[in-house]
C-alpha positions as CSV (number, residue, x, y, z in Angstrom):
1,X,1.0,5.9,-9.7
2,X,3.5,4.3,-12.1
3,X,5.9,7.1,-11.0
4,X,5.3,6.5,-7.3
5,X,8.4,4.9,-5.9
6,X,6.7,3.5,-2.8
7,X,4.2,1.7,-5.1
8,X,6.7,0.5,-7.6
9,X,9.3,-1.0,-5.3
10,X,6.6,-2.7,-3.2
11,X,5.2,-4.3,-6.3
12,X,8.6,-5.6,-7.2
13,X,8.4,-7.9,-4.1
14,X,4.7,-8.5,-4.1
15,X,4.4,-9.7,-7.7
16,X,6.9,-12.6,-7.0
17,X,4.8,-14.1,-4.1
18,X,3.4,-17.6,-5.0
19,X,0.0,-16.4,-3.8
20,X,0.1,-13.6,-6.3
21,X,1.3,-15.7,-9.2
22,X,-1.8,-17.9,-8.9
23,X,-4.6,-15.4,-8.8
24,X,-6.6,-16.5,-11.7
25,X,-10.3,-16.8,-10.6
26,X,-9.5,-15.7,-7.1
27,X,-11.5,-13.0,-5.3
28,X,-9.5,-10.0,-4.0
29,X,-10.6,-7.1,-1.8
30,X,-8.3,-4.1,-2.2
31,X,-8.9,-2.1,0.9
32,X,-8.0,1.6,0.5
33,X,-7.3,1.1,-3.2
34,X,-6.8,4.8,-4.2
35,X,-6.1,5.0,-7.9
36,X,-5.8,1.3,-8.0
37,X,-2.3,0.5,-9.1
38,X,-2.4,-2.9,-7.3
39,X,-6.0,-3.5,-8.2
40,X,-5.2,-3.2,-11.9
41,X,-2.3,-5.6,-11.6
42,X,-4.3,-8.1,-9.6
43,X,-7.0,-8.0,-12.3
44,X,-4.4,-8.4,-15.1
45,X,-3.4,-11.7,-13.4
46,X,-6.9,-13.0,-13.6
47,X,-8.3,-12.1,-10.2
48,X,-11.8,-10.8,-9.5
49,X,-11.1,-7.6,-7.8
50,X,-13.3,-5.3,-5.6
51,X,-11.5,-2.0,-4.9
52,X,-12.8,0.0,-1.9
53,X,-11.9,3.6,-0.9
54,X,-13.4,6.7,0.5
55,X,-12.3,8.9,-2.5
56,X,-15.1,8.8,-5.1
57,X,-12.9,10.5,-7.7
58,X,-10.2,7.9,-7.5
59,X,-12.8,5.1,-7.7
60,X,-14.5,6.7,-10.7
61,X,-11.2,6.8,-12.5
62,X,-10.4,3.2,-11.6
63,X,-13.8,2.0,-12.8
64,X,-13.9,4.0,-16.0
65,X,-10.3,3.5,-17.1
66,X,-9.7,-0.1,-16.1
67,X,-13.2,-1.6,-15.6
68,X,-12.4,-2.6,-12.0
69,X,-15.4,-3.1,-9.7
70,X,-15.4,-0.4,-7.0
71,X,-17.2,0.3,-3.7
72,X,-17.1,3.6,-1.8
73,X,-16.9,3.4,2.0
74,X,-15.3,4.8,5.1
75,X,-12.9,2.2,6.4
76,X,-13.1,3.5,10.0
77,X,-16.9,3.5,10.2
78,X,-18.3,1.0,7.7
79,X,-18.1,-2.8,7.5
80,X,-16.2,-4.3,4.6
81,X,-18.3,-5.4,1.7
82,X,-19.9,-8.8,2.4
83,X,-18.4,-11.8,0.7
84,X,-15.6,-14.3,1.0
85,X,-12.2,-13.3,-0.4
86,X,-9.1,-15.3,-1.1
87,X,-6.9,-12.3,-0.5
88,X,-7.5,-9.0,1.3
89,X,-4.9,-6.4,0.4
90,X,-4.4,-3.5,2.8
91,X,-1.7,-1.3,1.3
92,X,-0.4,1.8,3.3
93,X,-3.7,2.2,5.1
94,X,-3.3,1.0,8.7
95,X,-1.3,4.1,9.7
96,X,-4.3,6.2,8.7
97,X,-6.7,4.4,10.9
98,X,-7.4,5.3,14.5
99,X,-8.0,1.6,15.4
100,X,-6.0,-0.5,12.9
101,X,-6.7,-3.7,14.9
102,X,-10.4,-3.3,14.1
103,X,-9.8,-3.1,10.4
104,X,-7.6,-6.2,10.5
105,X,-10.4,-8.0,12.4
106,X,-12.9,-7.0,9.7
107,X,-10.5,-8.3,7.0
108,X,-10.2,-11.6,8.8
109,X,-14.0,-12.0,9.0
110,X,-14.3,-11.8,5.2
111,X,-11.4,-14.0,4.5
112,X,-11.8,-17.5,3.0
113,X,-10.5,-20.4,5.2
114,X,-7.4,-20.7,3.1
115,X,-7.1,-17.0,2.3
116,X,-4.4,-14.5,3.1
117,X,-4.2,-10.9,4.4
118,X,-1.5,-8.9,2.7
119,X,-0.5,-5.7,4.5
120,X,2.1,-3.0,3.6
121,X,2.7,-0.2,6.0
122,X,5.5,2.2,7.1
123,X,8.2,0.4,9.2
124,X,9.4,2.1,12.4
125,X,12.7,0.3,11.9
126,X,13.6,2.5,8.9
127,X,16.3,5.1,9.6
128,X,14.4,8.0,8.0
129,X,11.0,7.1,9.5
130,X,10.9,10.1,12.0
131,X,12.2,12.8,9.7
132,X,10.3,16.0,8.9
133,X,10.2,15.0,5.3
134,X,8.5,11.7,6.1
135,X,5.8,13.3,8.2
136,X,5.1,16.1,5.8
137,X,1.4,16.2,4.8
138,X,0.4,13.7,7.5
139,X,-1.5,16.2,9.8
140,X,-4.9,16.4,8.2
141,X,-7.2,15.4,5.4
142,X,-7.6,11.8,4.3
143,X,-3.8,11.5,4.3
144,X,-3.7,12.1,8.1
145,X,-1.5,9.7,9.9
146,X,-2.5,8.5,13.4
147,X,1.0,7.1,13.8
148,X,4.3,7.0,11.9
149,X,4.3,3.3,11.4
150,X,4.5,-0.1,13.0
151,X,7.3,-2.4,14.3
152,X,7.5,-6.0,13.2
153,X,7.1,-7.1,16.8
154,X,3.8,-5.2,16.9
155,X,2.6,-7.1,13.9
156,X,3.5,-10.4,15.3
157,X,1.4,-9.6,18.4
158,X,-1.5,-8.3,16.4
159,X,-1.8,-11.3,14.1
160,X,-1.3,-13.7,17.0
161,X,-4.3,-12.1,18.8
162,X,-6.3,-12.5,15.5
163,X,-5.5,-16.2,15.4
164,X,-3.3,-15.8,12.4
165,X,0.3,-16.5,11.5
166,X,2.7,-14.5,9.5
167,X,4.1,-16.5,6.6
168,X,6.2,-13.9,4.9
169,X,7.9,-10.6,5.9
170,X,10.5,-8.6,4.0
171,X,11.3,-5.0,4.3
172,X,10.9,-2.7,1.3
173,X,11.7,0.9,0.4
174,X,15.2,1.4,1.6
175,X,17.3,4.5,2.2
176,X,17.7,6.2,-1.2
177,X,14.2,5.3,-2.4
178,X,12.7,6.8,0.8
179,X,14.9,9.9,0.5
180,X,13.8,10.4,-3.1
181,X,10.1,10.2,-2.0
182,X,10.6,12.7,0.7
183,X,12.3,15.1,-1.7
184,X,9.5,14.8,-4.3
185,X,6.9,15.3,-1.6
186,X,8.7,18.5,-0.5
187,X,8.5,19.8,-4.1
188,X,4.8,19.0,-4.2
189,X,4.0,20.8,-1.0
190,X,5.9,23.9,-2.1
191,X,3.0,24.4,-4.6
192,X,0.1,22.8,-2.9
193,X,-0.3,22.8,0.9
194,X,-2.7,19.9,1.4
195,X,-2.9,16.4,-0.1
196,X,-6.4,14.9,0.4
197,X,-6.3,11.8,-1.7
198,X,-4.4,10.1,-4.6
199,X,-6.7,11.7,-7.1
200,X,-5.1,15.1,-6.2
201,X,-2.1,14.0,-8.4
202,X,-4.3,14.7,-11.5
203,X,-3.6,18.4,-10.9
204,X,0.1,17.8,-11.5
205,X,0.3,15.6,-14.6
206,X,0.7,18.5,-17.0
207,X,3.4,20.3,-15.1
208,X,6.9,20.6,-16.3
209,X,8.3,18.9,-13.2
210,X,6.0,15.9,-13.8
211,X,7.0,15.6,-17.4
212,X,10.7,15.7,-16.5
213,X,10.1,13.0,-13.9
214,X,8.5,10.8,-16.5
215,X,11.7,11.0,-18.6
216,X,14.2,10.2,-15.8
217,X,12.1,7.8,-13.7
218,X,12.9,4.5,-15.6
219,X,16.6,5.0,-14.7
220,X,15.7,5.9,-11.1
221,X,13.5,2.8,-10.7
222,X,16.4,0.6,-11.9
223,X,18.6,2.1,-9.2
224,X,15.9,1.8,-6.5
225,X,15.3,-1.9,-7.3
226,X,19.0,-2.6,-7.3
227,X,19.2,-0.9,-3.9
228,X,16.3,-3.0,-2.7
229,X,17.8,-6.3,-3.8
230,X,21.2,-5.5,-2.2
231,X,19.6,-4.2,1.0
232,X,17.6,-7.5,1.4
233,X,20.8,-9.5,0.8
234,X,22.5,-7.7,3.6
235,X,19.3,-7.8,5.7
236,X,19.1,-4.0,6.2
237,X,16.0,-2.4,7.7
238,X,13.7,-0.7,5.2
239,X,10.9,1.9,5.6
240,X,8.0,-0.4,4.6
241,X,6.8,-3.8,6.0
242,X,5.3,-6.3,3.6
243,X,3.3,-8.8,5.7
244,X,1.5,-11.9,4.4
245,X,-0.6,-13.7,7.0
246,X,-3.2,-16.6,7.1
247,X,-5.5,-18.2,9.6
248,X,-3.9,-20.7,11.9
249,X,-4.9,-24.3,11.3
250,X,-7.4,-25.4,13.9
C-alpha cells in the first residue's frame, strides 16, 4: 500500500492533524483496515489500534507483520467491537456500504465523549468521479460500490443528524493523482478481472510492472503532493473528502 496513490496523498494531510499528532496512549478503531497502512502509522505514533475488516488474509498479514491487533467482521451485519475509542477511522469504506448512516451511527456509539470520527471517501465534486476508469472494478466482490461517492453537503446533513459537528474538511486526491490511479487500475484489470480485497495485490508484487512502479514512484509521489498543496491553495475540488467530526457539546 506504500505505492497506492490514494493512500499516500490522504496520509500527507491526515498525519498533520493535531488529533493525529497526539495519539500516544489513545485507542483507535480502524474500520475496514484492509492491509493496514493507516493502522501501522497510528500504532507507530503510540496509539492502541484495533483493525477490523472482512478479509481474513489482510488481517493475518497485518497481525503477523506489524503486530497490530485485529478483529474480523462484516461491517454491514455486525456491531463494531465493544469498547470506547478516542478515534474511529473509516477510510474509503462508506461507498461500499448499503446503509452508510448505520455504520456512522455505530461508530458514534463506541466513541469516547471527547473522541473523533475521521472519514475519507470519494467526493462527488471531483471532475473525474463519474468516468469509466473511476468505476472500473466497482460492480461486484468486496470492492463493490453502492454509490460513486458523497457530496460535502450530504456529510454536513448526516453528521448533523448524528448530533456531531464537522471540525475539519479538506479535499484530497486531485486531477493528476486520480488520473494516475485510474490508469494503474486499468493495467491491473487487463490481467485480472476481479478485485476482491486489498490482499489481492500480493499476486502482483513480483511482476515486472510492479517492480518498475517501485522505481519511479518516489518521483511521482513528489509530483502528486505538490499538486495537492497547490490545488488546496487555489481551493480546487478533489476526488476525496477528508472529514473530521466530533460530538456536539451538550
